[in-house]
N, C-alpha and C positions, 0 to 999 in steps of 0.2 A: 813297474807296470802292474796294474791290478790283475788278480787271478779271478777268472770266471769259475765259480765253484761247480762241482759235479751236479748239484741239484738244479743250478741255473742252466747248465747244458741240457739236462733232462727236460726241463720245462720248455726251453726254446726249441729243442728237437721235436717235442710233441706238438708245439704250435706250428712249426714249419711243415711237419708231416700232415697235420690237419689241413693246412692251406693247400698242400699238394694234392691230397686225396679229394678235397672239395672241388678242385679244378678238374681232376680226372673223372670223378663220379659226381655229377651235379646233384643226384638224388641224396647224396650224403649231406650236402649243404642244406637241403630241405629238411632232413632229419634233425640237423643241428638247430635249425630255426624252430621246429616244433618242440624239441627237447628243452630249449631255453624258455619257450613260452610256458610249457607245462611246469618247469621248475619254478619259474617266477610266480605262477599261480599258487602252487603248493606252499611256497615260502610266505606268500602274502596271506594265505588262509590259515596257516599253522604257526607262523611266527617262529620263535626259537625252537619249538618242538620239531619243526621241519628240518632243522639243522642238527638233530640229535645224532645222525649218522654221517656227519661231515658238514663243515661250514659251506655257506653258499658259494664262496670263492673256490673252495676245493671242488665241489660238485660241478660247477660251471666249467672249470678247466680240465676236469678229469677225463682221461681217455685210456682205452687199452687198444693196442694194435695187434695184428696177427700177421705173421710172415711164415713162409715155408722154405726149407732148404733140403738139399738132397743127400749130403754126406756128413759124417762125423767131423771132418775138417772144416766144412762150412759152418756147422753148428758151433765149433770151438771159436771160429772167427767172430761169429755173432756174439758169443759170450764176451769176447774182448771188447767189442764195440760198445755193448751195453754196460760192461764193467766200467768203462770210462765215464759213464753217466751215473755211476752209483747204483746200478741195477744188478741183482744177483739171481741165479737160477733158483726157483722155488717150486717144489712139487714135480712129480713125474706122472705123466698121463699117457696111458696106452689106448689110443683110440681104435686100434685094431680090434679090441675086445668090446668096445663100447657102442658099436654101431652095427645094425643089420646090413648096411650097405658096405661097399668096399672102400675103406678109409685106411690105407696101409701106412700109418704114421705113428710115431711116438712124439711126445711133446713135453716141454717145460715152459715155465713163464718167468721172464726176467722182470724184476721189480725191486723197489727199495724194500728194506726189511726192518728198519728202525722206525719207531713211532714218529719221531721228529721229522725224518725224511719223508715218510708217507704224508704227513701233514703239509709239508712244503710242496710236494708234487708227487702223486702216486702213480705216475705213468707206468704201465705194464705192457709187455709184448709177449703174447702167447706164440711160441715158436715151435713149429712142427718139423720133424725130419723124416724123410722117406726111408722105408726099410726094404730095399730090394732083395735082401736075402731070405725073406719070408716066402716059402714055397706055396703058401695058400694063395698068394697073389701073383708071384713072378716065377717063371720057369728059369732054369739055370742059364739058358741062352739069353733070355731077355735081361736077366740080371747082369750078365757080362756086358752086353751092349749098353745097358743103362749106366753101369759103373764107368765104362769107357767114356760115354758122353759127359757124365757129370765131372769126371776127372780132368776133362779138357777145358772146362769153363772156369772163369775167375769172376767171383761176385763182388769182391771188395778190393779197392785200390790199396797197395802196400802203405801209402802215406796215411790213409785212414786208420789202418791197424796200428801204425807207429804212434800216431797221436792219441789213439784210444788207450794204449798202454801207458803213455805219458800221463794222461789225465787220471788214470787209475792210480798210478804210483804217487803222483803229487797232489791228488785231490782236486784237480782242475787244470785249466790251461790259461795262458795269457790271451789277451784279446785277439791278436792276430791268428794264433793257432786255433783258438775257439771257432773263429769264423770259418777257417779251412775245414776243421773237423765237422762242423755242422753242415757245411755245404756238401762235403763228400758223403756224409752219413745219409743226408736226405736224398741226394741223387741216387744212392745205391738202391733205394727202394722205389724209385720212379718206374712206371711202366715203360718198358723198352719198345722203341719203334722197329727193332730188328725183325726181319722176316722169320716166321715160324715154319719149320719143316712139317708140312701137313701130314704126310704119311707116318712120320715118326710120332707126331702128336696123337694121331688117331689110334695108332697101335697101343700107346699107353692109356689112352682114354677108354679103350675097351676093358682095361683092367680097373681103372679108377680115374674119374675126373680130377681128383686130387693128385694122383700120380702124374697125370699129363701136365697139370699146372706147375708141378715142381720140376719134373724131369724132361718135359717136352720143349723147354725154352732155354736160352743161354743166359738168363738173368733171373733175379728174383724181384719181387715187388710187394708192396703193402697189399695184403689180401682183403683186409677190412680194418676200419678204424672206428672204435666204439665209444660214443659218448655215454654219460651216465644220466639217468632220468629218475626223478623222484616218484613218478606215477606212470609205470610202463603200460598199464591198461589204457589210460587216457591217451598216451602217445600212439599206441597201436590203433585205436579208433580214429584219431585225427589223421594219421598217415593214410589210412584207407579212404577217408573222406577226400583226401587230396588226389586220390586215384593212383596211389603208389601201391603196387601189389606186395603184400606182406606174406611171410610164410604162414602156415596154417595155425600154429600155436605159439604160445609163450613158453619157453623151456624153463624147467626148474620147478620150484614150489608153486602151488596155486595161489591165487588171491584168496585170502581167508580172513578170519576175524581177529587174528593176532598180529604181532609185530613182524616186519620183514625179516626173513631169515635167509642166509646163504646168498644165492644169486638167481635172478630171473633174467632171461635173455630172449630177444627175438630179433628179426631182421626183415628188411625188404629183400625180395628175391634177386638173385644175381641177374644183372642186366647185360644185354648184348653190347659189347664194346668193340669198336673197329680195330682190327688187327690185319697185318699183312702176312700172307702165306707164300711159301715157296713150294711149287708143285714138283712132282717127280721128274718132269722134263726140264726143270730149271726156271720156268717162268714164275714171275711174282705177281700175285693177284690180291685184291682186297677181299676181306671177309670179316668175320666177327667171332668172338668167344664169350661165353658166359661163365666167368669164374669168380668175379668179385661182387660182394654184396654189402649191404649196409646194416650192421648190427647195432643194437642198443641194449643197455643193461640197467637193471635196478639192483643195487647192492643192499644186503641186509646185514644181520648180525652173524658173526662167525660162530659156527656150531662146534662144540667140543666133540671128541670121538664118541662120547655117549650120545650126544645130540645127533651126530651124523648117523649113528646106528638107527635112531628113530626115523630119520629122513630116508635112509636106504630101505628100511622095512616098509615104510608107507609107500615108497615108490613101487615096490613089488605088490603091495596090497591094491594099489590103484590099477596096475596092469591086470591083476586078477579080476577086480570088479568090472573093468571095462570088457574083459573077455566074457564074463558072465552076462553082462548087459547085452552084448552083441548077439547072444543066442536068441534074443527076442526082437532083433531088428538092428538096423544101422545105428552106430554110435557117432554122433557129430562131435566136433571140437567143443562145442558148448556143453554137450552132455558130459564129456570127459572132464571139463573144468568143474562142473557141478559135483561129479563123483569125487574128484580130488579134494575139493574144498570141504565136502562133508566129512571125509576121512581125517583131514587135518584138524578141522574144528573139534572132532571127537577125541583125537589122540594126542594133540600137542597143546601144552600150556599156552594160554592166550595173553599172558602178561610177561613183560621183561622180568618182573619180580620173581615169578615162579621159574622161569628159564634159568635165572641166576641161582635160585635156591636149590634147584634140582641138578645143577651142573650140566645143563643141556646146551648152554651157549657161553661164549667168552665175554667177560666184562672187566673193566678196571673198577677199582673201589676207592671211594673217597670217604674218609672217616668223618663222622659227625661227633660233636662234643657233648656227651651225655654224662660226663664225670660229675657235674654239679649235682645230679640227683642221687648220687651215692651208689648207683647200680654198678655191677661188675660185668664186663663183656663175657659172652659165652666162649668156650674153647674151640668152637667150630665155626667155619665160615657161614654155614647155613644158619646157625644160631645167631651170629652177629648181624646177618641180613634181616632175619625175622625180628630181632630186638631193636633194629634201627640204628645200630652202631655204624654200619657201612651202607653207603649209597652206591648201587651198581650203575655204571655207565657203559653202554654197549661198545664192543670192539667191532669195527667194520670188517666184513669178509673181503679179503683182498685177492682171493684165488679163484679157482674154476672147478666146475663139476664135469667129469668126463662125459657122462651121458648127455648133458646139455650141450657141451661143445660138439660132440659127435652128432647130436640132433640138428644143430645149426648147419654143420657141414652137409649132413645128409639131405636136409631140406633144400639145399642149393646145388645139389649135384645134377649134372645134365643126364646122368644115367645111374643105374644101380651098380654098374661095373660087374666084376666077376671075382669070385674066390673059390678055390677048390677045398671044400670042407673035408675031403678025404686026406688032405695033408694036415700036418700039425706044425706049429712053430717050435723050433728047437733052439732058437737063439736065447741068449742070456741077457737080453736088453732090459735093463731095469734102472732104478735110481743110482745104484752103485756103478753100473756100467757107464751111465751118463756122466757121473761125477769124474770118472777116469778120463773120459773123452774131453771134458771141459777143463780138467785140471783144477777144479774148484768144487767146493761143497755144493751139493744140491740140497737146499734147506727143506726140512720138513715143516709144512705150514702149521701143524699143531704145535710144534715146539716153539715156533715164533710167537704164536698167540699166547701160549702158556707163559713165555718169558715176559711179555708185556703185562699179563695179569699178575705174574709173580712179583714183578717190580712194584706194582701198585700196592700189593698186599704187604710187601716188606716195608714200604713207606708208611702204610696205614698202621702197621704194628708199632713202628717207632713212634708215630704221632700219639698213639694211644698208650704208650708206655708198657706194652705187653712183653712178658718174658718168654713167650712162646711164639713160634711162627704160625701164621694163619694159613691153613691148608684147605683147598676146596674139597668138600665131602658132600655128596648129594644127600638130600633128606628123604628121597623116595627112589623106587625103581622107576624107569621111564614109563612103564605101563600104568603106574599109579598116579602119574603126574598130570592128568587131565583135569585142570581146575582153572 
């Protein structure tokens, strides 16, 4: 009997989840329609250049999902399910520190990590876990009651977990087990029709809408499913013209005169969805909740730590410039975009060539054959790029920006929630803690990109017959690299 490989399970799960979410949230189907139209137009106008950050087939199929769980045990079970699909935890994100609103969660993203697997299907799931022990958000009494509530629920069927472990061990499943695995995995993230305890949900909602969405119900669900678009500004405008309310801004880098970098995200606002509530007297009534929204993303080139430093510095500079402008009157979203673009155009290299030369972004490198002219390659990567020995090709950013993720969450909250700033977090929840909970490595995104780059440089050195390794060494400091 043929084996359904892990990447095929991943691709089919993404497809089924997309169908499910489109049925549950019709505005998501509208977003897919607009995204596909925008992508088709970009690819028609730009041709092969439009596929520089991913083939048309990859971009069309690409999704990232978002889910929320309540306990370390639930998070570990999620890791097993996605492990069966060839997805690994990458990155640690503390959204408690990234938002001005109350977002008491830490997160990681499950995704493929090898270049070949990413090319086959790059499905990612941004997974957040509630932190009830954080006294800035939860009192000791509320934590105890929340822990008890979460400890009584079961999110995933035992058969699903057994099949996930089998798929991870053997690299896939037979056809019969694959169908069972996919059916159980998809249904696990379907919105439950079970009645919600209104009083309990409201108590948690006073702390955080996110806390209520995680700990106020007996199940989990897909919180949003995100397609990839090649022109997010065009999509944003078209969605508004369709009468779909979008959040105020596009999160992440601004639209500017250089290549796409890192990640830009936006969404339509959370919609009121019908839910059933149980009142304190035991009666069951119809109502609605606003917790799920439609996110869309535009992915750019992965930044090196050096490039990320430039991004973080500019993010602070933009905030400072906005505050200074606000002294003279209200600053609109359009004003903010103009300020951000001006700072980026002034401080960031506007070509892939200089981004590669200055080690600000990750690229793979293809050797060109110049030996016929008798020249000798430089001993440095920057020299070999400048001399034309190596052609840089961008590596797509596969991960997330904490402030952007928190910004999307914050824009779709029903309230600011509350947190006690007189309290401090004393927990040791970090990437090492999460690795212990999951029983598997939480990969560092920079190391993954560096390994892809390193493999291409090793192959290039062999092709060119070099006796020395090619090492990335920047030609300037970031502050000097505006050209």
